[in-house]
C-alpha positions as CSV (number, residue, x, y, z in Angstrom):
1,M,112.5,73.8,101.9
2,S,112.4,73.5,98.2
3,D,110.9,71.0,95.8
4,I,112.6,69.3,92.9
5,S,112.3,72.4,90.7
6,G,114.3,74.4,93.2
7,R,111.3,76.6,94.1
8,R,110.8,77.4,97.8
9,W,107.4,77.3,99.5
10,H,106.8,81.0,99.0
11,D,107.4,81.0,95.3
12,M,104.0,80.9,93.8
13,G,104.8,82.5,90.5
14,G,102.8,80.9,87.7
15,D,100.5,78.9,90.1
16,A,96.8,79.4,90.1
17,A,95.9,81.6,93.1
18,G,92.3,82.5,92.5
19,P,90.8,85.8,91.6
20,V,92.5,89.0,92.6
21,P,90.1,91.3,94.5
22,M,90.1,94.7,92.8
23,E,88.2,96.7,95.4
24,G,90.3,98.8,97.6
25,H,90.2,98.8,101.4
26,D,90.9,101.3,104.0
27,F,94.1,100.6,105.8
28,A,94.1,100.4,109.6
29,L,96.2,102.9,111.5
30,W,98.7,100.2,112.5
31,E,99.2,99.1,108.9
32,K,99.9,102.7,107.8
33,R,102.5,102.9,110.7
34,V,104.2,99.7,109.5
35,D,104.5,101.2,106.0
36,A,105.9,104.4,107.4
37,L,108.3,102.5,109.7
38,M,109.6,100.5,106.7
39,A,110.1,103.6,104.6
40,L,111.9,105.5,107.4
41,C,114.1,102.7,108.5
42,S,115.1,101.9,104.9
43,A,115.8,105.6,104.2
44,K,118.1,105.6,107.3
45,G,120.0,102.6,105.9
46,H,119.0,100.2,108.6
47,F,118.2,97.5,106.1
48,T,117.9,96.8,102.4
49,V,115.1,95.3,100.3
50,D,117.2,92.2,100.1
51,G,117.4,92.0,103.9
52,L,113.6,92.4,104.2
53,R,113.0,89.8,101.5
54,R,115.3,87.3,103.2
55,A,113.5,87.8,106.6
56,L,110.1,87.3,104.9
57,E,111.2,84.2,103.1
58,D,112.8,82.7,106.2
59,M,109.6,83.0,108.2
60,G,108.4,79.7,107.1
61,E,105.3,78.5,105.4
62,D,103.1,78.6,108.6
63,A,103.8,82.3,109.2
64,F,103.4,83.1,105.6
65,E,100.0,81.4,105.3
66,N,98.6,82.5,108.7
67,H,99.7,86.1,109.1
68,S,98.5,89.1,107.2
69,Y,100.7,91.1,104.8
70,Y,101.5,93.8,107.4
71,E,102.0,91.3,110.2
72,R,104.7,89.7,108.0
73,W,106.2,93.0,107.2
74,V,106.5,94.2,110.8
75,A,108.1,90.9,111.7
76,A,110.6,91.3,108.9
77,I,111.4,94.9,109.9
78,N,111.9,93.9,113.5
79,Q,114.2,91.0,112.5
80,N,116.3,93.4,110.4
81,L,116.5,96.1,113.1
82,I,117.6,93.5,115.7
83,E,120.2,92.2,113.2
84,A,121.4,95.8,112.6
85,G,121.9,96.2,116.4
86,L,119.4,98.9,117.0
87,Y,118.0,97.0,119.9
88,T,118.0,93.6,121.5
89,L,115.2,91.1,122.0
90,E,115.4,91.8,125.7
91,E,115.0,95.5,125.1
92,L,112.1,94.9,122.8
93,G,110.4,92.6,125.4
94,T,110.8,95.2,128.1
95,R,109.4,98.0,125.9
96,M,106.5,95.8,124.9
97,Q,105.6,95.2,128.6
98,V,105.6,99.0,129.2
99,V,103.3,99.5,126.2
100,A,101.0,96.6,127.2
101,A,100.6,98.1,130.7
102,R,99.1,101.2,129.2
103,G,96.0,99.3,128.1
104,R,94.6,97.5,125.0
105,T,93.3,100.7,123.2
106,Y,94.4,104.3,122.7
107,G,91.4,105.3,125.0
108,D,92.8,103.1,127.8
109,A,96.3,104.5,127.4
110,S,95.1,108.1,127.5
111,G,92.7,107.6,130.3
112,A,89.7,108.8,128.2
């Protein structure tokens, strides 16, 4: 979990990480929604920055290396909302089945 220095796998401070891309990119709709969800839930007091950071750091190296920034954030938000008792894993699973049954795209879901 940590090396001899006491640093955990996610602590890359001071390590060479390559060039930082300076060009912007257009965020996908789902990424904008994750950002909005984080802001709304935080404002409602459902979790703290410390809670989100703990969930992100506890994901493990594989998730950190293989998931995008917003994939990690939505997982951390979800973990905190479950811990806050807003819903259970079973309720989430049931809701995900309902959403999946609508179709893979907005067009499928709306019948367009």
